[in-house]
Structure formats: C-alpha cells, structure tokens
C-alpha positions as CSV (number, residue, x, y, z in Angstrom):
1,M,0.6,-31.2,-22.4
2,S,-2.2,-33.1,-20.7
3,D,-5.4,-33.3,-22.7
4,G,-7.5,-32.4,-19.7
5,S,-9.2,-35.8,-19.5
6,A,-7.8,-36.6,-16.0
7,D,-9.8,-36.0,-12.8
8,Y,-8.5,-33.1,-10.7
9,T,-11.5,-32.8,-8.4
10,L,-10.7,-32.3,-4.7
11,T,-11.7,-35.2,-2.5
12,A,-14.2,-34.8,0.4
13,Q,-11.2,-34.9,2.9
14,E,-9.3,-32.2,1.0
15,L,-12.4,-30.0,0.9
16,A,-12.8,-30.5,4.7
17,V,-9.2,-29.5,5.2
18,A,-9.6,-26.5,2.9
19,K,-12.7,-25.4,4.8
20,D,-10.9,-25.5,8.1
21,R,-7.8,-23.7,6.9
22,L,-9.6,-21.0,5.0
23,E,-11.5,-20.1,8.1
24,A,-8.2,-18.9,9.4
25,L,-8.0,-16.2,6.8
26,E,-7.8,-12.8,8.6
27,N,-9.3,-11.1,5.5
28,P,-10.9,-12.3,2.4
29,V,-8.5,-13.1,-0.4
30,V,-9.3,-12.3,-4.0
31,V,-7.5,-14.8,-6.3
32,K,-7.4,-14.1,-10.1
33,I,-7.9,-17.1,-12.4
34,L,-7.1,-16.7,-16.1
35,L,-9.2,-19.1,-18.2
36,T,-8.1,-19.8,-21.8
37,K,-9.3,-22.1,-24.6
38,N,-6.9,-24.7,-23.2
39,P,-9.1,-27.7,-22.1
40,L,-7.4,-27.6,-18.6
41,S,-9.3,-24.4,-17.9
42,V,-12.3,-26.5,-17.0
43,H,-10.4,-28.1,-14.2
44,F,-8.8,-24.9,-13.0
45,R,-12.2,-23.4,-12.6
46,R,-13.6,-26.4,-10.9
47,F,-10.8,-26.3,-8.3
48,T,-11.3,-22.6,-7.5
49,D,-15.1,-23.0,-7.5
50,D,-14.8,-25.8,-5.0
51,L,-12.7,-23.7,-2.7
52,A,-15.1,-20.8,-2.9
53,A,-18.0,-23.2,-2.1
54,V,-16.4,-24.1,1.3
55,S,-15.4,-20.6,2.3
56,E,-16.7,-17.1,1.5
57,K,-13.2,-15.7,2.3
58,F,-11.8,-17.4,-0.8
59,Q,-13.0,-15.1,-3.6
60,P,-12.1,-16.1,-7.2
61,F,-12.1,-13.5,-9.9
62,Y,-12.3,-15.0,-13.3
63,M,-10.7,-13.5,-16.5
64,T,-10.9,-15.1,-19.9
65,S,-8.5,-15.1,-22.9
66,S,-9.2,-16.2,-26.4
67,D,-5.8,-17.8,-26.8
68,N,-4.7,-21.4,-26.1
69,G,-2.1,-20.6,-23.5
70,P,-2.0,-22.2,-20.1
71,P,-4.7,-21.2,-17.5
72,T,-3.3,-19.7,-14.3
73,I,-4.2,-19.1,-10.7
74,E,-2.7,-15.9,-9.4
75,L,-2.5,-15.4,-5.7
76,K,-0.6,-12.1,-6.0
77,A,0.8,-10.1,-8.9
78,N,4.1,-11.9,-8.6
79,L,2.9,-15.4,-7.6
80,R,1.0,-17.6,-9.9
81,Y,0.2,-21.3,-10.5
82,L,0.3,-23.1,-13.8
83,A,-0.9,-26.0,-11.7
84,I,-3.9,-27.3,-9.9
85,P,-2.7,-27.5,-6.3
86,G,-4.6,-30.5,-4.9
87,G,-3.2,-33.5,-3.1
88,K,0.2,-32.9,-1.6
89,E,0.3,-29.3,-3.0
90,L,-2.9,-28.2,-1.3
91,A,-1.3,-27.5,2.1
92,P,1.4,-25.0,0.8
93,F,-1.3,-23.4,-1.4
94,L,-3.6,-22.8,1.6
95,Q,-0.8,-21.6,3.8
96,S,0.2,-19.1,1.2
97,L,-3.3,-17.8,1.2
98,I,-3.2,-17.4,4.9
99,S,0.2,-15.7,4.9
100,Y,-1.0,-13.3,2.2
101,S,-4.1,-12.5,4.2
102,E,-2.0,-11.7,7.2
103,R,0.6,-9.8,5.2
104,K,3.2,-11.8,6.9
105,A,5.7,-14.2,5.3
106,M,6.7,-17.3,7.2
107,L,10.5,-16.9,6.9
108,S,13.4,-16.7,9.4
109,K,14.5,-13.4,10.8
110,R,17.8,-13.8,8.8
111,S,15.9,-14.2,5.6
112,L,13.6,-11.3,6.2
113,S,16.6,-9.1,7.1
114,A,18.4,-10.2,3.9
115,L,15.4,-9.5,1.7
116,E,15.2,-5.9,3.0
117,T,18.0,-5.0,0.6
118,F,17.0,-7.3,-2.2
119,M,15.8,-5.2,-5.1
120,T,16.8,-7.2,-8.2
121,P,13.9,-8.3,-10.3
122,T,14.3,-12.1,-10.4
123,R,12.1,-14.9,-11.9
124,F,11.7,-18.3,-10.3
125,E,9.9,-21.0,-12.2
126,V,9.4,-24.1,-10.0
127,M,8.9,-27.4,-11.8
128,I,6.8,-29.8,-9.8
129,S,4.7,-33.0,-10.2
130,P,1.7,-34.2,-8.1
131,A,3.5,-37.3,-6.9
132,C,6.7,-35.6,-5.8
133,P,7.3,-35.8,-2.0
134,H,9.7,-32.9,-1.8
135,C,7.9,-30.5,-4.1
136,P,5.4,-29.1,-1.4
137,L,8.3,-28.0,0.8
138,V,10.0,-26.1,-2.0
139,V,6.8,-24.6,-3.3
140,G,5.8,-23.5,0.2
141,L,9.2,-21.8,0.7
142,V,9.3,-20.1,-2.7
143,N,5.8,-18.8,-2.2
144,Q,6.8,-17.3,1.1
145,L,9.7,-15.6,-0.6
146,A,7.3,-14.1,-3.2
147,L,5.1,-12.9,-0.5
148,A,8.0,-11.2,1.2
149,S,9.4,-9.4,-1.9
150,T,7.6,-7.9,-4.9
151,Y,11.0,-8.1,-6.7
152,L,10.7,-11.9,-7.0
153,E,8.3,-13.3,-9.6
154,V,7.3,-16.9,-9.0
155,S,5.5,-19.4,-11.2
156,I,4.6,-22.9,-9.9
157,I,4.5,-25.2,-12.9
158,D,3.1,-28.8,-13.0
159,I,5.1,-30.5,-15.7
160,T,2.6,-33.3,-15.9
161,L,0.1,-30.7,-17.2
162,F,2.6,-28.5,-19.2
163,D,5.3,-30.9,-20.3
164,D,6.7,-28.4,-22.8
165,F,8.7,-26.9,-19.9
166,V,10.6,-30.2,-19.5
167,G,12.2,-29.8,-22.9
168,R,12.6,-26.0,-22.6
169,Y,14.7,-26.3,-19.5
170,S,15.9,-29.9,-19.8
171,V,14.2,-30.8,-16.5
172,R,15.4,-34.2,-15.2
173,A,14.0,-34.1,-11.7
174,V,11.4,-32.4,-9.5
175,P,11.4,-30.1,-7.8
176,T,13.7,-27.9,-9.9
177,V,13.9,-24.1,-9.5
178,I,14.7,-22.3,-12.8
179,I,16.2,-18.9,-12.0
180,D,15.7,-16.2,-14.7
181,G,15.4,-19.0,-17.4
182,Q,19.0,-20.1,-16.9
183,D,20.3,-21.3,-13.6
184,K,18.8,-24.5,-12.1
185,L,18.6,-25.7,-8.5
186,A,17.3,-29.2,-8.3
187,G,16.0,-31.1,-5.2
188,N,15.0,-30.1,-1.8
189,V,16.8,-26.7,-1.8
190,S,17.0,-24.9,1.6
191,E,15.7,-21.4,2.6
192,E,19.3,-20.3,3.2
193,V,20.4,-21.3,-0.3
194,L,17.6,-19.5,-2.0
195,V,17.8,-16.3,0.1
196,D,21.5,-16.1,-0.4
197,R,21.1,-16.6,-4.1
198,L,18.7,-13.6,-4.1
199,A,20.5,-11.3,-1.6
200,N,24.1,-11.6,-2.7
201,Q,24.0,-9.4,-5.7
202,T,26.0,-6.2,-6.4
203,P,23.7,-3.2,-7.1
204,A,26.5,-1.4,-9.0
205,T,26.1,-4.0,-11.7
206,F,22.3,-3.7,-12.0
207,H,20.7,-3.0,-15.4
208,P,18.9,0.4,-15.7
209,D,15.6,-1.4,-15.9
210,T,16.2,-2.8,-12.5
211,F,16.7,0.7,-11.0
212,K,13.6,1.8,-12.8
213,K,11.5,-0.9,-11.1
214,I,13.1,0.0,-7.8
215,V,12.0,3.7,-8.0
216,K,8.6,2.8,-9.4
217,E,8.1,0.4,-6.5
218,G,8.6,3.4,-4.1
219,D,12.0,2.3,-2.8
220,A,13.9,5.4,-3.7
221,R,15.0,6.1,-0.2
222,R,16.2,2.5,0.2
223,L,18.2,2.9,-3.0
224,A,19.7,6.1,-1.7
225,G,20.7,4.3,1.5
226,M,22.5,1.6,-0.5
227,M,24.4,4.2,-2.5
228,V,25.5,5.9,0.7
229,A,26.5,2.6,2.3
230,D,28.5,1.6,-0.8
231,G,29.9,5.1,-1.2
232,V,29.1,5.3,-4.9
233,L,26.4,6.6,-7.2
234,Y,25.3,3.6,-9.3
235,S,26.0,4.5,-13.0
236,G,23.0,2.5,-14.2
237,A,20.6,4.5,-12.1
238,L,21.7,8.1,-13.0
239,P,20.3,8.0,-16.6
240,L,16.8,7.7,-15.1
241,L,17.0,11.4,-14.4
242,A,16.2,11.8,-18.1
243,D,13.7,9.0,-18.3
244,P,10.5,9.8,-20.3
245,D,8.4,8.6,-17.4
246,W,7.8,11.5,-15.0
247,S,7.3,9.2,-12.0
248,V,10.7,7.6,-12.7
249,R,12.5,10.9,-12.9
250,M,10.8,12.0,-9.7
251,G,11.9,8.8,-8.0
252,M,15.5,9.3,-9.0
253,M,15.4,12.9,-7.9
254,V,14.3,11.7,-4.5
255,V,17.3,9.3,-4.5
256,L,19.8,12.1,-5.1
257,E,18.1,14.4,-2.6
258,E,18.5,11.7,0.0
259,V,22.1,11.0,-0.9
260,A,22.9,14.8,-0.7
261,E,21.3,15.0,2.7
262,R,23.4,12.1,4.1
263,Q,26.6,12.5,2.1
264,P,26.8,15.8,0.1
265,V,30.2,15.1,-1.4
266,L,28.9,11.8,-2.9
267,A,25.9,13.6,-4.5
268,Q,28.3,15.9,-6.3
269,G,29.2,13.0,-8.6
270,A,25.9,13.7,-10.4
271,Y,26.8,17.2,-11.4
272,P,28.3,16.3,-14.8
273,L,25.1,14.5,-15.9
274,L,22.8,17.2,-14.4
275,L,24.7,19.9,-16.3
276,E,24.3,18.0,-19.5
277,L,20.6,17.8,-18.9
278,L,20.4,21.6,-18.7
279,D,20.9,21.5,-22.5
280,R,18.3,18.9,-23.3
281,K,15.6,19.8,-25.8
282,E,12.9,18.6,-23.5
283,A,11.8,21.6,-21.3
284,N,10.6,19.3,-18.4
285,I,14.0,17.6,-18.2
286,R,15.9,21.0,-18.2
287,G,13.5,22.2,-15.5
288,D,14.0,19.0,-13.4
289,A,17.8,19.3,-13.7
290,A,17.7,22.9,-12.6
291,Y,15.5,22.1,-9.6
292,L,17.8,19.3,-8.5
293,L,20.9,21.4,-8.9
294,G,19.3,24.0,-6.7
295,T,18.5,21.4,-4.1
296,I,21.9,19.6,-4.0
297,G,24.3,21.9,-5.8
298,N,27.0,24.4,-4.7
299,T,28.4,27.5,-6.2
300,S,30.3,25.5,-8.8
301,V,27.1,25.1,-10.8
302,L,25.8,28.7,-10.6
303,A,27.1,29.9,-14.0
304,P,25.2,27.3,-16.2
305,L,22.1,27.9,-14.0
306,E,22.3,31.7,-14.5
307,R,22.5,31.1,-18.3
308,L,19.4,28.9,-18.1
309,S,17.5,31.6,-16.2
310,Q,17.2,33.2,-19.7
311,D,15.6,30.1,-21.2
312,A,12.8,30.6,-23.7
313,D,10.6,28.4,-21.7
314,L,9.3,30.6,-18.8
315,E,8.9,27.7,-16.4
316,V,12.4,26.5,-17.0
317,A,13.8,30.0,-16.6
318,E,11.9,30.4,-13.3
319,A,13.2,27.0,-12.1
320,A,16.8,28.1,-12.9
321,R,16.4,31.4,-11.1
322,E,15.0,29.7,-8.0
323,A,17.9,27.2,-8.1
324,V,20.4,30.1,-8.2
325,E,18.7,31.8,-5.2
326,Q,18.6,28.6,-3.3
327,I,22.3,27.9,-3.8
328,R,23.4,31.4,-2.9
329,E,21.3,31.4,0.2
330,R,22.6,28.0,1.3
331,E,26.3,28.9,0.4
332,A,26.2,32.4,1.9
333,P,29.0,33.1,4.4
334,G,27.9,32.1,7.9
335,K,25.4,29.5,6.7
C-alpha cells in the first residue's frame, strides 16, 4: 500500500474541467467519503474538497472510522472508489456524477433491456492504475452498469494505492474486472461482454438470499413475471414465505398473488408448502399462510383451513375463516 506521500492534488486544468462538467449536473449530488486512519485519507479529502470548491452541486458528506482500512468515495450505495480519480480517471468519474444526477445510465438499448431482468446480486472489483490508457473506458462502462442496476455492486480499486489486491487476486494487468471474487476479465472488455455476463443467468438456480434481495428491492412483480415466463415456481424463493422478516414474507406473498392472477395452475405448486406453514408454531406465519391460501387457493385446501379456524390464536382463526369464505365464494357454481 502507498504510504500517502505522493501528490494527488488536481491540477488547475483538471479543476477547470471539473468546474465545467459539474455545472452540467441537473441536481446536486451528495457523495459519501469514508475517512479512516489510513494516511491516504488526507488525499481523499483534499480531492473531494477541491471538487466541492469549484461547484456547489458537488456535495461531499464525510464519515470517519477509527480503523486503518482504505478510505472510500461512494457515489451511490453500490458504487464506490478505493481510488482518487484524477488524471485519466477524472472524466469517467465526472460523467458518472452527471449520469447519476440525471438518473439515466449511458448504455445501449440492448444493454438496458437485458438489465431489466437482471436480479442476481453480483460484485465487480475493477483493478486500475493511474497510467493505464484503457482503464478509464472500462471504469466508465462499469460505473454506468452500476447506475443502471442496484443488483451490481462495483468497487474501483487503484492497485498502486492498495497493492494488497494484486496478491489477493493475482492481478497481472490492468484493467482487470474481478467478478464475485473469482472470475477475471482482463483488458478492454466490451459492454456486450459484461452485460451478457450479468444477464445470462438462470433464476431457478439462485440462492435464497438472492430472492430475498429481489423482494426487498421491491421487485416482487418482476420476479412473478419471470416465474410465469419460465413456467416454474423457483424452489429457492418459496421458503421466503416463512422468513422471519415480515417485509420479505409480504414480498413473497405478492409474488404468489401475481403468479396466481396470471397462471392459477402454476400457483398451485405452492400448496404443499403453504399447508405445512399452517402448522408452524409462529402465529404470524400461520396467519399469513391462511391469508395466501384464501387468495390463491381452491376447494382442495378447505379442510385444513377449516381446522385452523379453531386455532387458539384469535387472529389466526379469523384469517382462516376469512380464507374459507373467500374460497367458497370464488369457487361457488356459476362463478
């Protein structure tokens, strides 16, 4: 790691460019800077202070930590720099600020369309160095991808400042994109390659934590649409109906309601799990399962719901009775 003795101050020309570009911001942008006991924190602060001095629209928010970890510049919750983006890296940094301000990623229609169904939490760590001629292009591209999808977490890492990443990932050239700490893409990688790497994944194989993030991000209806399109209820998602987090359970209930509305037969694949949940010790889970069976169920689930209508928990019993009434009304002859 660098000892922080180098000069990372922006030149007068760079400041003039920054002033001109930052004036293009549609809205002020708050950038979070984490300062630590690492000596490089001084230079990270100077960089962001200098940008704030040339434009009121660039608004740094400083946080401090007592550890010795790397300082960071966070443009967005899923986009951060372990780097001081001066020199060749200034342009993509400024463009990323403008794109974030406009809430519009600079990507092709093909890429934006592909990312609409991308919901797999993925981590990109982009290894760069200040002298690298190709790094700004890759950094600019990856930043735009992060702005387009909250499911992509991006870290831009200057290996001349934090050389421990070189050994950690056996980096032999820059730029190198490390994907989820394992796969490596070196060189001037194209937009098409990166987008295809993100988009061509099979939801049926997702980890349950991936589905949890999807519903917590408010994408329950999109997830339901994917299930309907694939004609399958993803097995990794169904256990979320018993998740301790109420918001996760509610999100998954929305998924099944949407599936039932579009393809009722497909939703019936959730009956076995929902019937099991009627016997759970947690009253809220029993009640949620009863509610959902009332919403998507048919007469085949009436018997266990009628038994649950005698539950010791009054709210659960009421939910079961309402579910029975809802199913009978829906399934009545002539309906």
